[in-house]
N, C-alpha and C positions, 0 to 999 in steps of 0.2 A: 101790370105791376112794373113800376119804374126800376130798372136795374142800375142806373147811374148812381142814385143816392146810396144804394146798398154797396156798390163797389167803392164809393168814396168812404163810407163808414168802415168797411173792411180794411181798406188801405190805411186809413187813419189809425185803426186799432193795431195794425202791424207796425206802424211807425212808433206808436206809443210803447208797444212791447219792446221794440229795438231800443228806444230811449231808456226804458227802465232797466233793461239788461246792461246797457253801457254804464248807467249811473251806479248800479249795484257792483259791477265789475270795478269801477273806479274806487268806490268806497271800501271794497274788500282788499284793495292793494295796500301794501305796507308803505309807510312814509319813506322808507329807504329806497323804494322803487322810483321815486321822483328825484330829479336832480337838485332842485332848490328847496329852500325851507318852506316856502308857501305855495309850492307847485300844486299840491293836492287841493288847496283852497281855490287856487286859480282855475284848475280844471273843473271843480264843482261849480264855480261861478259861470264858466263857459257852458257847461251842460245845462244849467238852469236858465240862463238868459238867452242862449242861442238855440235852445230846444233841439230839434232834430239835426240842425246844422252842426251844433256843438257835439252831438253824439257821433255824427259821421267823422268829424275831425278827430275826436278822441279814439274812435275805432281804428282810423288810419295810423295814428300815433302809437297806439297799443300794439297793433300788428307789426309795425316796424321795430318796436322795442322787443317784442317776442322773437322776431327773426334775428335780431342782434344777440340776444341771450342764447339762442340755440346755436348760433355760429360760434360764440365764445366757448360754449360747452363742447362743441365738436373739436375745436382747436385744443382744448385741454385734454380731451380723450385721445387725440392723435399724439400729443406730446407724451402722455403717460404710456401709451403703447410703444412709442419709439424709445423711451428711456427704459422700459421694462425689457425690451429685447436686447439692449446693450449689456445688461447685467449678466 
């Protein structure tokens, strides 16, 4: 039984699942999560036309965005703790 075609099919299915999860993630994001007016449409086009490469680029962008949001929340938390101790 040839294992190479089976491995290719499994790898392709994993890539398809990754693409679908990234597309759903992008569609579930609010419009205010994007900087520009048409950014969601642009990302949808990138995901559709660039397929897996678009999904990888979106994943990198979304990961960086989430790290920035977490850092901003940490700064706010530290600021609130600092102002609460002064009172």
